[in-house]
Each structure stands twice: as structure tokens, then as C-alpha cells.
N, C-alpha and C positions, 0 to 999 in steps of 0.2 A: 170500637169505631164500626160502625156496620154490624147488622144482626142477623142472626140463619133460625129460622125454622125449618125443620122436616117432618110431616108425620106419615104414616103410614098403618092401618087397624082396620075397624070395622065403624068409624065413624066418619060422618063426614068431614072430609081434611080441609072444606075453606074454613067456617068457625073457626076450627085451633089453630088455623096459621093465620087466621086476623087476629085473635086475642092472645096468641104468641107473638105476633109485631108490636103490640100496642104495646105489651110489658119490656120488648127490647127499642122502643122506637127512641129510649135515652142516650143508645150507642148512635143513631143515626139518624135524622129524618128530613134528609132532603126530598126523598121520595121512596116509593115501598112495593113491592109488587110479589105477585104470588103465580106460581103453575102446574097444574091440577091435569091428569091425567081419568079425562069424563070417557068413558068406556075407550075405544081405541085414537080419539084426540088427547093432542096435548096440547090445552088450552090456556093461556096469559092473560094476566090481567096487571096490570102497572100503572102509575102514575107519579107524577112529579107531587111533590108539597107534601105536608103531614096527612097521615094516615086518614085520621077519620073526615078530613077535608079532601082528601082522595081517591086514595084505594078503596074506604069503607065505602062510599058514595057510590065508587064504579060500580061495585059489586054489589049493591043493590040494584042499579038499572042492568047491568050482566052480569047476572049470577054462574056459577060453575059448579059444577056437580062431581063428587067423585074423589075415592076415601084414601088417595096416595097424591101427596106435593109438598114443595116447596115453597118458600116467601124469602123474602131480605126486606128488608129497610137501611137506606144508605148515608154514606157519609161520604161524599165523592172524594173520590183521588184523580181518576184518569176521566177528564170531559165535565161540562156541568150539569149541573142538577137541571135533569129534562126527562119527557116523557121517554125516547128513545135508549137516552144512558140508564136510566133506570130497571134495573133485574128486575126479574131472571132474563136471561141471554138466552135465544135459539142457539143453537149450531147449525150448519149451511142445510140441511136437509131438513130444520124444522121438528124432529123427531125427538132431538134430546133437547136438554133444559140446564143451564148452570145457575146459581148463584154463589156469591166468591166474596171474602173478605180477604183485606188483604193488597199489595202488588206484585204485579207479574212484572217485574224488571227487564225482561228481555223481550216485550211483546212487540216491540213493534219488527225484531228479525224475525219471529213467527210471524206476523201478519204478512210482511216481504213475501215469505216462504209461499202462506197459504193464498196469498192475490195472485202470485205468480201459476198458481195451481187451477187458479180459476174459482175461489172464494169472493163472495162480496160480503161489505160489512154493512150493516147499519147502526152502527153507534160511537160513539167516541172511544170507548172503556178497554182496558185491557184484558178485561171479563170477556168478553165476545171473542176475543182472539183464544180464549182459554177452551169455553164452547166448540169452535170450530176443530182447534184442534183434537179434543177429543172426539168429536164425531168425524173427524179425519178417519184416527186410527182404529174406529168403530167402524167404517164405511167398508176398509179394507181388511176386516177379519175374515176370515171361510166361516167360523164358527163364535157368532157374535156372542160377546163378552163383554159388558157393560164397564166392571169392575177390572177387567184389563186394559181395555182403549182408558180406563179413567191412569190407570198406572203408567202408562206407554205415554199420554200426552205429560203427565208430572215427572217423568224423567225428562222431557227435554226443557222444562219449566226453571226458569230462576227466580227467586223474589221469593214471598211468604203467599200462604193462601189458607182460608180455612173455608171448602166449597162442599155443596151439598147439588149433584148430579140425578137428574130423572130421568127417564126413554121410557118412551110409548112401544118399542119394540119388546122392553123388559117391565110390564105394568105392574110387577110385583115388588121391586126394590128401590131404595134410594143408595146412592155411594157416597159417602163422605171422606174428607181427606184432609190433614192439616198439615202445616208444616210453618209457626210463626205466629199463626193465629188461632185460639182455642176452637177448641169445640169437643161437646159431650153427645155419647148417646143416652136416652131416657129410654129407662125398661119398662116397659108397661105390660101390663096382659091382656093378649090378644092384638098391643100395638104395640110401638115402638117410634121413639122421636128421636130424633137430632136435633140439635142447638149449639150458637154460637155463649147462649149462658144460660146461666140456672132457672134466672126468672120465668125463664119461657115457658119451659115444663113445668116447674115444682106444682102448678094447682093437679096435675096429670099421673106424676110419678116422683117419688124420692130416692128411688135406684138409677144411681149414673154410671158410666163409664167415662172417665174423662183421656182423652186420646192425646199421644204424644205427639211427638214431630214425626213426621213422616209416614206416618199409621193410615192405612187407605180400609174404612171400613162397610161392610153392606148388610142394610137390617132391611128385612121383612117383617109384616108383621107379625109370626112369630117366632124368629131369632137375628140374629147379628154374629156378624163373624168378623174378625179381624185379622189384618196383615201389616207387616210393617215394608215399608219400598227398599231398605237399608236390609234387615235380614231377612225380610219374608215370614218371620213368627213375632206375634206383638207382646208386650209385656201388660195383661190384661187385668183392670181390679175393680171390682164393682165397689161403690162408696155408695154413703147415705147421706143426702142432704143435707144440714144443718136448721135449716129455714123453713117455714111456712109459706103459703102463698098469699096469707094475711099480711108477712112480714114485707111485701111489696107492693102495698094499695097505698094511695094513698089518705083514705080515712076523712075524719073529718076538716084537717087543713087544708087550707085552698092549694097546695103548692108542696110535691117532695122535697123541698129544701126549707119548707119550715118548719114540716113533719119530723125532718132529720136536725134541723135545731131542737126542735121542743124534746129529741130522742136523748140528747147529752146526759144527763144525767144518768140515765141508764147505760149509754153508750159505757160512760165512766166505771158506772160499776162491774161492769162487763167485765173490761180490761183489769180492774183488780180486782176481779173472783179468783178465789182460790191462791195467789199471787204474794199477797202479805203477811209475811212471818216476821210479827209483834216480837215472838221467843226470841229470835234469832235476831231480829233487828234487820233484816232484809230483804229483800224482791228475791223469790223462788220462781224458776220456770223450767217446764217439763221439756221444752223439747229443742232448747240450748246445745245438745249434744256435744258439751266442749266440760271438762273439770275444772276445779276452781286450780288445779297447776298449769292448765292450759288459758286459763282465763290470765291468770296472771303473768304466763309468759308472753304475753301482745302489750305487742309496744307500740303499736300507732293501727286507727283504725280508720279507714276508709269508707265514709257515708255516699253512694250513690241513691241518684234521685232524680224525677222533674217535678215540673210544676208545684203543687200544693207541699207534696212530699219533699220536694228540696227544702222548701222551707220549716218545714218539721226537723230536715234535715241538721239547719242551721242552732236551729236550739238544742238538739241533742247532740252537738259539737259544745257550747257551751258548756251544759249538763255534765256531761262524761268528760269534758276537759277539770271540770272542778271537784267534782266529786269523786272520781277515779284516777284523775293525775295519768290519762294515758291521751298524748297528739291525735287526734282528729284531723279530718282536713275533709270536707264537701264537696263534692265533684258534680255536675250534670252527668247523668248517668251518663248521657250523648255524647258529651265531653271526653269521656274516661273510656269508653271503647277506642276511640281512635286515636286517642295518642299513646306516648310510648311512657306510660308516668312508671318511673323507677317503684320497685316494691321489693321491699327488705322480706327477709324473712316467715318474721312474726308479724306480716301487719294483714289485717283479717276486713275484708272486706262486707260491710252491711248495709243491705238494698232498701229501700220501703217502698212501695206498692199497696194501694187497698186494692186493685183488681188481679195481682199476684198475676197479672197478663203483656203491662204495661212494656213493649219492644224496647225501648231504649235501656231501660232498668236490666231488664234479662238479658240483654249483649252484654252489658256491663258485667252482668253477675258469671255468664258464661267463658268472659275474656280472664276473668280474675282466678275462677277456678280452673282455666287453660294454665294459668302460669303458675299453677299449684299454690293456690292460696284458699285457707279458709273464708267459705261465702254463709252470712246470717240474713235471713230476713223478718221482717215484721210487716205481713199481708192480712189483707180481710179474708179474700177467699177462701178456702179449705179444698185442697185439690187440683189449684191451678198453678199452673207453669212453675210460677218461682217457687211455689210451694214445698213443690215437687223436686226442685233440682237444689236446694241450698242446702247444705250440710246440718243447716239446725235453724230454728227459726220459732218466733212468736206471734200466734196468730190477735186480731183485734178481739173477735167475737164481735163487730158495730152490728151485724144482720146488715143485710142487702141495701147497699145506697146509692139510688137512681136518680138525685138529683146530679146534674152535670158536674155544677158547683162543688168541689167538694165540704160538706161540714161536718159531719159526724165520726170520721172518716181521721178528720187532721187533728181532732182533738183526742182520740184514741190511741194515736200515734204520739201526740207529747207525753200522754200518761204513760205509754210501755215505754218511751224514752228515758221518762224519768226515773221510772223501776229498775231498768238496767241502768241507769247510772248508778242506781244509789248499789244494785247489785252486782254490779263491776266494782264501787267504792268499796264494800264489804270485803271482797277478798284482798286489800290491796290498803289504803290508808285511812277509811272514811270512820270515824268515829261511830259508836252504838248508839250514845247521844243526837248526835247530828243525823245517821238515819233513821233514828224513830222518829223527831222530831217532823222528818219529809215523810215517813210514812204515814203519822194521824193528820197531815194537811194536806195529802193526796185523798185520804179517806175522808176529809168534810166538803171535797170538791162538789160531789153531787149537789148539796143541798145548797152550796152555794152556787150553783149555775141556776140554781132553780130560783134563789134571789135576783139573778140577773134576767132571767126570763118572765118576770114578772113586771119588768122595764117593759116589756113590749109597746104600751102604749105613748108610755114617752118617747121611746127609742124611733116610732114612727111619727112622732110629730119633727122630731129633728131634724129625720131623714126627708120629708116633706118641705122641709126651708129649704135644704139645698139642693134637693132633686133639680133642678134648674141649671147646677154650674157645670163647667163645661172640660174641667178641668179640678183637680184635686191632688193636694199631697196628704203622704202618710210617714208620720214620722217620731220613731222611735229611739232607744240606746240600749247597750246590752241587751238582755233579756226582751225587752219589746224588740230589738230591731227585725227579728224575725219575721215578729209581729204585723209591724207597718207594712214590709211585701206581703205579709197576706192580705192584709188589709184592702190594698191598693187595687190585689189580684182578683179577688174578689169581685171588688165594685167591678172593675172594667170587665169580668165575666159575664157579669149578669146586667149589668145597666148600659153597657158601650159607653160610661164616660172613661174620658182618658184620667189615668192617677198612676202616680208615682209613688213606692215606697221609696227611704233613704234613714240611714242613720240620720239624725239628728242634727249631730255635727258638723255632717257633710252638706248640708245646704249653703254654707256662708261660701262653700268651696266654688260656687256656680248656679246650682237651681233656685237661690234666692231671688236671681234676677226676674224667673218669672213670677215672683208675688204681687198680687195687688186684689184691690179690695171683691174682685169676681170670683178668688181662688182661693177654696176654703181651705185647711190644715187640721187634719187630724192627730194631736200629737197625744205619744203615752205618754204619759207622767204619771202610773201609780208608786207607792210608795217603793223603793229599791235604793242602793247604792250612787245608779246616776240621774236621780230625782230633781238635784240641783242644777247639774249640767244641762238635763234637759230642760230646765226651766229658762235657763239663760240662753237657751237657743230660742226659748216659746218666746220670749221676749223681739229677739230681733223682727220676727213673725208681726208680734204688734206693733213694733214700731213701722210697720212697712203698710198698717190696715188693712193684714188678711184676717180675714175670718176666720177665727178660732172654735175646734170642735176638742174637748181632751176630755183623755178617758184617765180617771184617777182615783183613786182608793178611796172608800167612806171615810170620810171623818176630816176629810183635805177643805178644810175652811179658805185656803191661801188663794185656789184654782178656781174659783167664783169671780174674783176682783181680776183678773186678766185672759179670761174663755166670755168666749158669747154664748157658747152651752157646754154642759159639764153631763158625760157618762160616766157613773161612778161604779165599779167593782168592789164586791166583800176584800177584807186583808188577809192578804196569803203569803208564804212565802214566797221570797225574789224568785227563784228559780221556775215556782208555779205559775207567777202571775200569766206567763205567756198563754196555759191554758182556760182562766179568767179571761182576757182579753181578748180572748178569738170570737166570742161569743157575741157580742154586745156588737161586734164590727160584720158579724155574719147577719143579725139584724138589719144593724144599718143600712148594708149592703143588697139586702133583701129587698126594704121598704123605698128604698128610690128606685130599686129595676121596676117594683110593682107601680109606683109613681108615674113612670116613663112611660108606660104601657109595654113591659117586657116581658116575654114569656121566659118567666125564672126558669125554669125546670129542662127547657131547650134554647140555651143562647143561641145566637148566631154563630155559626163555621164549627161550633164545638160539639165534641161527643165526647162520652164518660170516658171510653178506656182506648187509650192510645197504641194501639197495635200495628202500627205501623211508623216506621222509621220517616 
């Protein structure tokens, strides 16, 4: 949520900041702004709305020159989206500017204290309070030092933050700090960067330092220094980014979401690469950091996640319980953190997060570790906070996912959960024959997904037929039940249509009252153990004249007789139906959203990475 970029070097800052903000806009697009030191003056330009129609136009009319600056694209927490609430914010003297991701929980108390001291505020944000607090400490110093003023202010703060600060009186430096909100340093030649996301700076450098909580960084054009608020010494490690700037470009596709849907065959190949061990009929992982004896000793797994990752976790529960015989419980990460769930000695926590920065999921991880339990993760972003704090984990290697509605990261997570279930099963009860069958089926998935993608035009036609509906149901059973939840989420996220996912059997216990001629139902009825049961549920909807869109396995002749429209997926093992079923539902939601004129990549009120509670 929200995006930060800072630049100090030899080049003009404004174009670098603006391009960086464009690459970060998927993290927040309520408003955007920059602050640049132009000679002795600290100048702001900020505007409500998306970057190209707001800030970029403003900068064309009112350009700023200067070689040091900070920028921000906002997802509103405190204060409505408006010009006045847009970042950066000045302190009282208007010599210090701050951009901020996160939430200052005690901003009311801090604001009252500053108001009593004569400060005046121009916005409704918690960030402006932080800017004034930094300015107040700076003003009181005998020997002015921006880094020390930032440290003093942050010691007064309760909450989360990723910040970048510049000061007119110290025109060669940017000060950044983080707690609970990601921030990285980009190391260049004669220039340095600060950003909340590597996408913003990968076109300029691939050498980065991921800051830890309570780190405070001071960067100039030639160097950077990092200290920690708690220990005064910081653990610094220079990392290399795994992707190129071209990976975060839309290319020939109309939207990032469509590009990422079409990348899924390669995404699965990347998830499988080097991990399929046919000789031993298992999957292998280099980063779990658990021996076979430790894996056998696990008597319970809790999977904690949020949003789309939570739906993947439900599939993971079915896979691990069936293939490995380990009891699994799926928790919303934000609920796990705040209830005293009993955890036995050999319970392991597994967290799922594309960004590796999801606030709720990170809190669940820390709670499990605080209680002495092993914590594992499946994440996409190398160097993310979750990746650095877990005891072991698995990277997706899916590449950057820019579309706010997750697609390729979801199927990558499902692929890895399938392999993990095989891996856990092989050290327990899973036969080599069954494991090999699953592994070969996993290897067949990329070509099968390409076959689904070839149906894009027919999927578009079906989507347009139902694009004016106000309500949808998505129904599945067994392994497809979580995909019904995910299909409904995708549709509501990007098209703003009210959609509900249910177990098909649950419909008769209440929701069937809502079925009528204007309410379509998407039925997931692939070839699996629950097909006949689900078909019986489908008949109940058909009897009430509800329009039916069925997702079925190729070769199913019966389904065309009972459904208004049919989407076919290739035949695979029951356990892998969720991966194949996800793809057409993503395209279905995408084409409905486009037909309704929605901004697919930047759906209203949403941001890509939820780094606040």
C-alpha cells in the first residue's frame, strides 16, 4: 500500500521520481506527489487522482529542477483522497518534507501536543503530524542533524512506517526509516535511491539493501549509512535483484492482469524448475531447512494467509491432509494474531504471501515464532521481510506481479503447495507410484494452460453475455470449493459485481433463496469424486431458472444439456483441477470488467500489497 521513491545523484530528480511512481502506482493511486530541492528551495507538486492525469500534468505546467527529491503515490488511510492530503507533507517551517507508508496510531496525542506548542496543520493525515514532529525536534537541536531528528521523532511514534525525509538545510541527503512497511536502498554509481518496492528502481540498479524494522538510513549521492533505533548497529546485506525492468512492463497486452494471466504456463515451469525429482518420486526444496526426521515429527500444520492466498491455503489443506496425512488448519492471518489458539509442540506455521510484506501475515509469523514454533513461508519476493524472518521457505520465482488482482502468484502458490504435499507425503505414507503420477501431471500443466488460454475469444464472448448482471454465485465442491471462492473474489475485485463463492451443497441451506433469472451461477463440475453430487446441486439451480455457466472437463457430453454456457478445461488429476480451473475464471472476470469499463489493473479502493492492519 502506497509507494515511496527517493533519488539523490547527478541527474534531474523529477523524471526519475515520476517514472518510479508510475512503476509503483499499483500500490496506491488515490493521489501522488513529489518534493524536490531546487537550489535553496524545497518545492512540492502533488495532485489527487492517477499519476498521468494528475501529477504528470501538473509537472508539465509547473516543472521543478533539482537533483534530490522524494515521491509518493497514495492509498488513503487517514483523510480522504484530496490535494491537501496527498504526500509529501511539510513540517511547520516548510523546510522539511516527508512521505510515509503505514499508520501512526498515536497521531492524535502527538497532534494535540504540537497544537498546544503553536503548530498548524493543513491536512487530515497522520503523516503531516510526523512531519511536524520531526521538524520540532530539528528546530530544538543546537547542531542541526536531520538523521538525529528523525530518530528522536520515531522514538515517540506508535505504529508502522516506511518514510523518506528531505530538508532544505541539508540538501545532500535523504533519510529513510522503516517499521512494518518495506523500504529498500538502491545502490547506484554516483547516485543512490530509496524505494518501497524494487520495481521503482530496477531500471537504474539491481544492487539493493533491504532495511529491517527500526533501521534508519541516511543516503547521499556517494554513500549510505544505516543505524538501528534499538541497537544503534544494523545488519546490512547487499542483494542482487532477480528480475529486469522489462519484466514489469505491460508490453503488447492491454493490461498487466492479462499479461500475467498469459504468463502462467511459464510461471508454473519456474515453480517446478529444479524441484521435480522423478528418480526418488518426490519434490525437493533447498530452503525448507527441516530434516526428514523433523518433517516426520510434524503433527499439525497451520496455514495463515489473507485474501487470494487464503483461498490457496484451503487447497493446500486438502492436498496436505490427503497426500501426507497431516492435520491442517487454515487461519486468516489477522485472526490468528489476536486469539490465543492452542499450539502443540510439533505444530508448524506455514504463511503464504506474494509480496512477503503482508502486515497480517507477518504478524502471524512473528506470533508463532514468539511462541517457539517453526515458521515456513511461500513467497514471491526475494529479500522481503517474511522471506528474511522465517525459519525456512520456498520462493515462487513468478516474477513481478503488477496487477492488483493476483493471478500468476495464485497458480504458482497452488503448484508449490502441490509439490510440498508430495514432499511431506513421501516422508510419510505416499507411495512412489501415486507421487510419480502427480509429478507427471504437474509437468503437463503448462501446455494444458496454454490450451485454456487459446479459448480466450470464446471466454470473452461468454463474459460479455453476462457483463450486466448485478449478482453472481460461484459454486464448487471438494478441491474446487476454494476456487469458487477465488472466482467470486476475482469478479468482485475488478468488476465491482457482487459475487459470492459457496460450497455447492451449502446453497440449499439459505443462499438458494436469492436465485432468479437475473442471477447467473458459475458451477465448477470437473471430473472428480464430487462431480455427481455437484451435478445434483446444479439441478436445483436449473429448476429455479437460474442461468448456469459450467466449468467442466473436456469430453463431458452431459454438461451441455444442463448448462447455458460451458467452459472446458483439460483432464488432469483431481488434486490439480484447482490450478486449471483458476485460469478461465481469471479470464472470465477480466473480460467482464473490461466490458463494464472498469480499470482492471487499478480497481477502486484496492492496493496490491496490504502493509497496514
